[in-house]
N, CA, C and O of each residue as an XYZ file, in Angstrom:
224
protein
N      65.696     58.856    109.307
C      64.358     59.527    108.481
C      64.036     58.659    106.703
O      64.470     59.292    105.741
N      63.699     58.025    106.564
C      63.034     57.789    105.069
C      62.628     58.238    104.022
O      61.653     58.988    103.993
N      63.310     57.864    102.907
C      63.328     59.061    101.975
C      62.253     59.478    101.587
O      62.379     60.361    100.739
N      61.228     59.222    101.842
C      59.847     59.916    102.209
C      59.332     60.778    103.030
O      58.473     61.636    102.826
N      59.945     60.483    104.039
C      60.371     61.945    105.060
C      60.706     63.024    104.959
O      60.268     64.084    105.405
N      62.103     62.577    103.911
C      62.924     63.413    103.750
C      62.484     64.041    102.247
O      63.011     65.004    101.691
N      61.552     63.355    101.835
C      61.322     64.260    100.395
C      59.944     65.216    100.497
O      59.516     66.071     99.723
N      59.395     64.679    101.860
C      58.428     65.458    102.044
C      58.820     66.489    102.931
O      58.119     67.467    103.189
N      59.626     66.329    103.265
C      60.328     67.636    104.096
C      61.695     68.686    103.441
O      62.615     69.302    103.980
N      61.201     68.471    101.878
C      61.965     69.332    101.270
C      60.841     69.744    100.313
O      60.862     70.930     99.982
N      59.760     68.896     99.755
C      58.347     69.850     99.738
C      58.640     70.734    100.351
O      59.014     71.885    100.123
N      58.403     69.993    101.397
C      57.630     71.706    102.628
C      58.102     72.819    102.191
O      57.618     73.765    101.570
N      60.070     72.340    102.992
C      61.084     73.385    102.853
C      61.242     74.652    101.415
O      61.860     75.710    101.293
N      60.212     73.751    100.406
C      60.562     74.545     99.130
C      59.247     75.134     98.836
O      59.385     75.857     97.849
N      57.797     75.146     99.339
C      56.774     75.070     99.993
C      57.159     76.678    100.946
O      56.436     77.620    100.624
N      57.851     76.865    101.658
C      58.454     77.204    102.422
C      59.030     78.946    101.983
O      58.754     80.118    102.242
N      59.884     78.219    101.251
C      60.539     79.523    100.795
C      59.845     80.118     99.827
O      60.088     81.323     99.766
N      58.880     79.633     98.855
C      58.429     80.155     97.644
C      57.141     80.654     98.730
O      56.493     81.299     97.906
N      56.475     80.761     99.819
C      56.113     82.281    100.652
C      56.374     83.033    101.251
O      55.527     83.799    101.710
N      58.084     83.180    101.595
C      58.635     83.872    101.512
C      59.349     85.438    100.551
O      59.698     86.592    100.802
N      59.223     84.324     99.156
C      59.388     85.170     98.588
C      58.316     85.987     98.154
O      58.483     87.068     97.589
N      56.573     85.185     98.564
C      55.701     86.237     97.704
C      55.190     87.250     98.759
O      54.328     88.127     98.711
N      55.845     86.911     99.519
C      55.491     87.801    101.037
C      56.132     89.148    100.381
O      55.413     90.092    100.052
N      57.935     89.156    100.177
C      58.814     90.078     99.654
C      58.078     90.705     98.388
O      57.857     91.907     98.242
N      57.822     89.945     97.720
C      56.771     91.100     96.952
C      55.682     91.076     96.972
O      55.125     91.294     95.896
N      55.227     90.931     97.616
C      53.719     91.949     97.997
C      54.842     93.240     98.742
O      55.009     94.195     97.985
N      55.280     93.296     99.541
C      55.922     94.498    100.441
C      56.388     95.173     99.354
O      56.183     96.387     99.333
N      57.302     94.374     97.923
C      57.342     95.498     96.971
C      56.616     95.752     96.006
O      56.961     96.597     95.181
N      55.734     95.236     95.929
C      54.243     95.768     94.734
C      53.786     97.066     95.568
O      53.406     98.059     94.947
N      53.835     97.059     97.408
C      52.989     98.477     97.733
C      54.422     99.565     97.081
O      54.072    100.727     96.875
N      55.139     99.413     96.933
C      56.022    100.703     96.699
C      56.243    100.611     95.059
O      57.027    101.436     94.591
N      55.778     99.916     94.384
C      55.903    100.206     93.412
C      55.575    100.981     91.869
O      54.598    101.662     92.179
N      55.710    101.127     91.105
C      54.677    102.306     89.887
C      54.181    100.968     89.843
O      54.566     99.968     90.450
N      52.569    101.242     88.401
C      51.659    100.713     88.353
C      52.107     99.757     86.981
O      51.310     98.859     86.712
N      52.996     99.850     86.335
C      53.209     98.960     85.791
C      54.726     97.428     86.519
O      55.009     96.311     86.086
N      55.244     98.222     87.669
C      55.968     97.307     88.877
C      55.038     96.988     89.365
O      55.425     96.425     90.389
N      53.875     96.951     89.336
C      53.067     96.349     90.051
C      52.297     95.444     89.179
O      51.748     94.463     89.681
N      52.197     95.717     87.765
C      51.568     94.720     87.016
C      52.928     93.212     86.867
O      52.395     92.113     86.710
N      54.041     93.208     86.901
C      54.686     92.366     86.652
C      54.855     92.113     88.462
O      56.072     92.294     88.473
N      54.681     91.970     89.218
C      55.209     91.805     90.760
C      54.141     91.038     90.633
O      54.399     89.850     90.445
N      52.524     91.463     90.695
C      51.087     90.396     90.754
C      51.280     89.134     89.840
O      50.868     88.081     90.326
N      51.850     89.078     88.578
C      52.755     87.490     87.545
C      53.680     87.375     88.683
O      53.695     86.191     89.020
N      54.264     87.907     89.241
C      54.826     86.738     89.663
C      54.349     86.354     90.978
O      54.743     85.542     91.816
N      53.475     87.100     90.921
C      53.143     86.954     92.443
C      51.962     85.377     92.629
O      51.912     84.443     93.429
N      51.027     85.859     91.192
C      50.208     84.697     90.726
C      50.786     83.019     90.675
O      50.356     81.982     91.180
N      52.076     83.364     89.727
C      53.182     82.215     89.516
C      53.476     81.260     90.652
O      53.401     80.034     90.738
N      53.855     82.271     91.545
C      54.127     81.396     93.438
C      53.026     80.825     93.741
O      53.098     79.619     93.975
N      51.592     81.539     93.837
C      50.768     80.874     94.499
C      49.855     79.932     93.755
O      48.770     79.580     94.219
N      50.430     79.441     92.320
C      50.285     78.458     91.902
C      50.715     76.911     91.913
O      49.979     75.928     91.819
N      52.578     76.987     92.098
C      53.424     76.399     92.490
C      53.224     76.167     93.451
O      53.359     74.972     93.716
N      52.771     77.121     94.633
C      52.230     76.269     96.566
C      51.220     75.569     95.785
O      51.377     74.351     95.700
N      50.039     76.174     95.092
C      49.167     75.113     95.436
C      48.781     74.134     95.085
O      47.832     73.419     95.407
N      50.056     74.047     93.920
C      49.862     72.606     93.370
C      50.641     71.694     94.158
O      50.250     70.530     94.243
N      52.344     72.288     95.117
C      52.710     72.096     95.817
C      51.672     71.080     96.652
O      51.834     69.867     96.793
N      50.563     71.888     97.171
C      49.913     71.399     98.702
C      48.820     70.508     97.874
O      47.919     70.227     98.663
N      48.545     69.929     96.510
C      47.886     69.383     96.969
C      48.426     67.996     95.823
O      47.900     66.886     95.906
């Protein structure tokens, strides 16, 4: 495997990890209070931004 392939796979793994964390946060937000939902939405927005940036 070349260095660029390894780098690409590492990036893909990071995106998958962020997506899993995002899914977990969505589940938590469904059960959280209003204040908790606001905090979780902020975290989810940050993760979405990281995912979008990594994919582009």
